[in-house]
Structures are given as structure tokens and as C-alpha cells.
C-alpha positions as CSV (number, residue, x, y, z in Angstrom):
1,M,-10.1,4.2,8.8
2,Q,-8.9,7.2,10.7
3,L,-8.8,10.7,9.2
4,M,-6.7,13.3,11.0
5,N,-5.3,16.3,9.3
6,G,-5.0,14.5,5.9
7,S,-3.7,11.4,7.5
8,L,-5.3,8.0,6.9
9,S,-4.6,4.5,8.2
10,A,-5.9,1.0,7.8
11,D,-5.2,-2.6,8.8
12,Y,-5.9,-5.4,6.3
13,K,-5.9,-9.1,7.2
14,V,-4.7,-11.2,4.2
15,K,-6.3,-14.5,3.5
16,G,-4.1,-16.9,5.4
17,G,-3.6,-14.6,8.4
18,K,-0.9,-12.1,7.4
19,L,-1.5,-8.5,8.5
20,L,-0.8,-5.5,6.4
21,R,-0.9,-2.0,7.8
22,V,-0.6,1.4,6.1
23,R,-0.3,4.9,7.4
24,L,-0.5,7.6,4.7
25,H,-1.1,11.3,4.0
26,V,-3.2,12.5,1.1
27,S,-3.5,15.8,-0.6
28,E,-6.8,17.6,-1.1
29,A,-7.1,15.9,-4.5
30,V,-6.8,12.5,-2.6
31,C,-3.5,11.6,-4.0
32,I,-0.9,9.9,-1.8
33,T,1.8,12.4,-0.6
34,A,3.5,10.1,2.0
35,L,3.1,6.6,3.3
36,S,4.5,3.8,5.4
37,I,3.5,0.1,4.8
38,T,4.2,-2.4,7.6
39,G,3.0,-5.9,8.5
40,D,4.0,-9.5,9.0
41,F,4.6,-10.3,5.4
42,F,8.1,-11.0,3.9
43,M,9.6,-9.1,1.1
44,H,13.0,-9.8,-0.6
45,P,15.0,-7.7,-0.9
46,E,13.7,-5.9,2.2
47,E,14.7,-2.5,0.7
48,A,12.1,-3.1,-2.0
49,L,9.4,-1.9,0.3
50,E,10.8,1.6,0.0
51,T,10.7,1.2,-3.8
52,L,7.0,0.3,-3.6
53,E,6.3,3.2,-1.2
54,Q,8.1,5.6,-3.6
55,A,6.1,4.2,-6.6
56,L,2.8,5.0,-4.9
57,L,3.6,8.6,-4.2
58,G,1.3,10.9,-6.2
59,A,-1.1,8.0,-7.0
60,P,-4.8,8.7,-6.7
61,L,-6.4,6.6,-4.0
62,T,-8.5,4.7,-6.5
63,P,-8.2,1.1,-7.9
64,E,-7.3,2.6,-11.3
65,G,-4.6,4.8,-9.7
66,L,-3.1,2.1,-7.5
67,R,-3.2,-1.2,-9.3
68,P,-0.9,-0.4,-12.3
69,R,1.8,0.9,-9.9
70,I,1.6,-2.1,-7.6
71,E,1.5,-4.6,-10.6
72,A,4.6,-2.9,-12.1
73,F,6.3,-3.3,-8.7
74,F,5.4,-7.0,-8.4
75,A,6.6,-7.6,-12.0
76,G,10.1,-6.5,-11.0
77,D,12.8,-8.4,-9.3
78,V,11.1,-8.7,-5.9
79,Q,9.6,-11.6,-3.9
80,V,6.7,-11.1,-1.6
81,V,5.5,-13.9,0.7
82,G,2.2,-13.5,2.5
83,A,0.6,-10.9,0.3
84,D,-0.1,-10.2,-3.4
85,V,-1.1,-7.3,-5.7
86,D,-4.8,-7.5,-4.7
87,D,-3.9,-7.5,-1.0
88,F,-1.9,-4.2,-1.3
89,V,-4.6,-2.6,-3.4
90,Q,-7.3,-3.6,-0.8
91,L,-5.1,-2.3,2.0
92,L,-4.7,1.1,0.5
93,L,-8.4,1.3,-0.5
94,A,-9.3,0.4,3.1
95,T,-8.1,3.8,4.2
96,K,-11.1,5.3,2.5
97,S,-13.7,3.1,4.3
């Protein structure tokens, strides 16, 4: 984790070798105000990643705040190869470590 001016970042290695990376900004209440998720996973349609990032805005950086939003995203019409709900939750929580 790195903390600089409300900015956090983390890398998370998924079982099987895929890498997820997040850079985010949080408010004083530790809610996500901006983020960018990258890595060597595959998502179809590719534009869906922006939808996930938008869904996470305003979320508290806690398992309870993140998991329902990520699960709802995965329940939609999107295919993700190389990562699952748990991986994205762990990635975001890794910013607090």
C-alpha cells in the first residue's frame, strides 16, 4: 500500500498468476472518490470495467461496502476471465494494508 494525499494503490496476484492493480483516491471517511483498475485479466465487454469503477464510487473501503457492489456487477451481462468477485474485493482491501 502507498498513501499519498488520499491516494492508495495495491497490486494483487490472483491464484493462477493474473495480476490486478488498483489506484484509488479516498475521502476522509475512507470512501472511494476515484479509481482505476488495471491488470492482465480479460473482461468482455471491455467497456464494462468503467461500469465497475463507477459502481465502486462512494463505496466504503470495507468488505461490506465493496462485496455487494462487485457481486451486482458480476451478476450482470459481463464475462471476466482470470479474476472473480473475491479477487476484486481482496485487491481493493489490499490498499489498506
